C-alpha positions as CSV (number, residue, x, y, z in Angstrom):
1,M,39.1,-57.5,78.6
2,T,38.3,-57.0,74.9
3,A,35.7,-58.7,72.8
4,E,38.3,-60.5,71.1
5,H,39.2,-62.4,74.3
6,V,35.6,-63.0,75.4
7,L,34.2,-64.2,72.2
8,S,35.1,-67.2,70.1
9,P,34.1,-67.9,66.5
10,V,31.2,-70.2,66.2
11,A,31.1,-73.1,63.8
12,K,28.9,-72.6,60.7
13,S,26.0,-74.9,60.5
14,T,23.2,-75.8,58.1
15,T,20.0,-75.3,59.9
16,R,16.6,-76.8,59.0
17,T,15.6,-73.4,57.8
18,D,18.7,-73.3,55.5
19,L,17.7,-76.6,54.0
20,V,14.2,-75.5,53.4
21,A,15.4,-72.2,51.8
22,D,17.5,-74.1,49.5
23,A,14.8,-76.5,48.5
24,I,12.3,-73.8,47.8
25,R,15.0,-71.6,45.9
26,T,15.7,-74.6,43.7
27,A,12.1,-75.3,43.1
28,I,11.7,-71.6,42.0
29,L,14.8,-71.5,39.8
30,S,13.9,-74.8,38.1
31,G,10.3,-73.6,37.4
32,R,8.6,-76.2,39.6
33,L,7.1,-73.2,41.4
34,A,6.1,-71.0,38.9
35,Q,6.5,-67.1,38.8
36,G,3.3,-65.4,40.4
37,E,2.4,-68.7,42.1
38,T,1.1,-68.4,45.7
39,L,3.1,-70.2,48.4
40,V,1.2,-71.6,51.2
41,E,3.3,-72.4,54.4
42,R,1.3,-75.5,55.4
43,R,1.3,-77.0,51.9
44,L,5.1,-76.4,51.6
45,A,5.7,-77.9,55.1
46,E,3.7,-80.9,54.1
47,R,5.6,-81.4,50.8
48,L,9.0,-80.9,52.7
49,G,8.1,-83.0,55.6
50,V,8.7,-80.2,58.2
51,S,6.8,-77.9,60.5
52,K,5.5,-74.5,59.3
53,T,8.2,-72.6,61.5
54,P,11.3,-73.3,59.2
55,V,9.1,-72.7,56.2
56,R,8.1,-69.3,57.3
57,E,11.7,-68.4,58.3
58,A,12.8,-69.6,54.8
59,L,10.2,-67.4,53.0
60,I,11.3,-64.4,55.0
61,G,14.8,-64.9,54.0
62,L,13.9,-65.4,50.4
63,A,11.8,-62.3,50.4
64,A,14.9,-60.5,51.5
65,T,16.8,-61.8,48.5
66,G,13.8,-60.8,46.1
67,L,12.9,-64.3,45.0
68,V,9.4,-64.2,46.6
69,V,7.1,-61.3,47.6
70,I,5.2,-61.0,50.9
71,G,2.0,-59.1,50.4
72,A,0.3,-56.7,52.7
73,N,-2.1,-59.5,53.7
74,R,1.1,-61.6,54.5
75,G,0.4,-63.9,51.4
76,V,3.6,-65.1,49.7
77,T,4.1,-65.4,45.9
78,V,6.9,-66.2,43.7
79,R,8.4,-63.1,42.2
80,V,7.4,-62.2,38.7
81,V,10.6,-61.1,36.9
82,G,10.1,-58.8,33.9
83,R,12.5,-57.4,31.4
84,A,13.1,-54.2,33.5
85,D,13.9,-56.3,36.5
86,L,16.2,-58.5,34.5
87,R,18.1,-55.4,33.1
88,K,18.6,-53.8,36.6
89,A,20.1,-57.1,37.8
90,Y,22.5,-57.4,34.9
91,E,23.4,-53.7,35.3
92,V,24.5,-54.2,38.8
93,R,26.2,-57.5,38.0
94,L,28.1,-55.6,35.5
95,L,29.5,-53.3,38.3
96,L,30.5,-56.2,40.6
97,E,31.0,-59.5,38.8
98,P,34.0,-58.6,36.4
99,W,35.9,-57.3,39.3
100,A,35.2,-60.3,41.5
101,I,36.1,-62.9,39.0
102,G,39.2,-60.8,38.1
103,R,40.2,-61.1,41.8
104,T,39.5,-64.8,41.8
105,A,41.9,-65.2,38.8
106,A,44.6,-63.2,40.5
107,S,44.2,-65.4,43.6
108,G,45.1,-68.7,42.0
109,H,42.2,-70.5,43.6
110,A,41.4,-73.8,41.9
111,A,38.3,-73.6,39.4
112,D,37.5,-77.4,39.6
113,G,33.8,-76.5,40.5
114,A,33.5,-74.1,37.7
115,R,34.9,-76.7,35.2
116,A,32.4,-79.3,36.6
117,A,29.5,-76.9,36.1
118,L,30.5,-76.0,32.7
119,A,30.8,-79.6,31.8
120,E,27.2,-80.1,33.1
121,A,26.0,-77.1,31.1
122,R,27.6,-78.6,27.9
123,A,25.8,-81.8,28.4
124,L,22.5,-79.9,28.6
125,L,23.0,-77.8,25.6
126,A,21.5,-80.3,23.1
127,G,18.3,-80.9,25.3
128,T,15.4,-79.1,26.2
129,D,15.7,-78.7,30.1
130,T,16.6,-75.0,30.0
131,A,15.8,-74.8,33.7
132,A,18.6,-77.2,34.5
133,L,20.8,-75.4,32.1
134,S,20.1,-72.1,33.8
135,L,21.1,-73.6,37.2
136,A,24.2,-75.1,35.9
137,N,25.3,-71.7,34.6
138,R,24.4,-70.1,37.9
139,R,26.6,-72.6,39.6
140,F,29.4,-71.9,37.1
141,H,29.3,-68.1,37.7
142,R,29.2,-68.6,41.5
143,E,32.2,-70.9,41.6
144,L,34.3,-68.2,39.9
145,Y,33.0,-65.0,41.9
146,A,32.7,-66.7,45.3
147,R,36.4,-67.0,45.6
148,C,37.0,-63.3,45.2
149,G,37.7,-62.7,49.0
150,N,34.9,-60.2,49.7
151,E,31.8,-61.7,51.3
152,L,29.8,-58.6,50.9
153,V,30.3,-58.7,47.1
154,V,29.5,-62.4,47.1
155,A,26.2,-61.9,48.9
156,Q,25.1,-59.2,46.5
157,L,26.0,-61.3,43.5
158,D,24.2,-64.4,44.9
159,T,21.0,-62.3,45.0
160,L,21.5,-60.9,41.6
161,Q,22.2,-64.3,40.1
162,D,19.0,-65.7,41.5
163,L,17.1,-63.0,39.7
164,A,19.1,-63.4,36.5
165,A,18.5,-67.2,36.7
166,L,14.8,-66.7,37.4
167,G,14.4,-64.2,34.4
168,S,16.7,-65.8,31.9
169,V,14.5,-68.7,31.0
170,T,11.3,-66.6,30.9
171,V,12.6,-63.5,29.3
172,L,16.0,-63.7,27.8
173,W,16.0,-67.3,26.4
174,R,12.4,-67.1,25.5
175,D,12.9,-64.4,22.9
176,R,15.9,-65.8,21.4
177,P,17.7,-68.9,22.7
178,T,21.4,-67.8,23.3
179,W,22.8,-70.5,25.5
180,P,25.2,-71.8,22.8
181,E,26.9,-68.4,22.6
182,E,26.9,-67.9,26.3
183,H,28.6,-71.3,26.7
184,E,31.3,-70.3,24.5
185,E,31.8,-67.2,26.5
186,H,31.9,-69.1,29.6
187,E,34.7,-71.4,28.2
188,A,36.8,-68.2,27.5
189,V,36.3,-66.8,30.8
190,L,37.1,-69.9,32.5
191,A,40.3,-70.4,30.4
192,A,41.5,-66.8,31.6
193,V,40.7,-67.7,35.2
194,E,42.7,-71.0,34.9
195,A,45.6,-69.2,33.4
196,G,45.7,-66.7,36.3
197,D,45.1,-63.7,33.8
198,A,43.1,-61.3,36.0
199,A,42.8,-58.7,33.4
200,L,41.6,-60.9,30.7
201,A,39.1,-62.6,32.9
202,E,37.7,-59.3,34.1
203,R,37.4,-58.0,30.5
204,L,35.8,-61.1,29.2
205,T,33.3,-61.3,32.1
206,R,32.3,-57.6,31.4
207,R,31.8,-58.3,27.8
208,H,29.8,-61.4,28.6
209,I,27.4,-59.4,30.7
210,E,27.2,-56.5,28.4
211,R,26.1,-58.8,25.6
212,S,23.2,-60.2,27.9
213,V,22.2,-56.5,28.5
214,A,22.3,-55.9,24.6
215,R,20.2,-59.0,24.1
216,L,17.6,-57.5,26.4
217,S,17.4,-54.5,24.0
């Protein structure tokens, strides 16, 4: 009897560890947990109303994606993202994301989630909450690349997007705010995806990321 006959797919579930990881990730990307800040399991558990076990498991997972750093003495800190780190993240995104968004455009999947994230970002443009704007931009990108049909690429891009979101507010936007230009570029990418023009969507996404790399220079 083969494994296909013995094993049945298991239903996906959201565990307490997943919920804790999402809460900590959002706090980091929004700046409520600052870069370089020490994360104490007991304090996080108290604030989140859970035991230390899911917090410990969540921190291990976040360390695997690069958002937190576990030191030699098992101390955990929020990763400090510098210009060099951000450049590396953008360089790898440049290899993967244009292809992924091109595949999404070719697939004909609905882009309602991306349109909603873009509308949220537009509403934040005139304000001062750059952390919320960064998170909205991250959701926009993910709504587009997550439908490419390759879960390995999606997992890599999720990690890179976390680093980009963490570094954009403190590095890229600190030097010169570029969110109005980025928003216009997002509008063009989404229009190409909605039109099903895979080649144009891929080309515009590549140009969008290349401009971010150039701004870092």
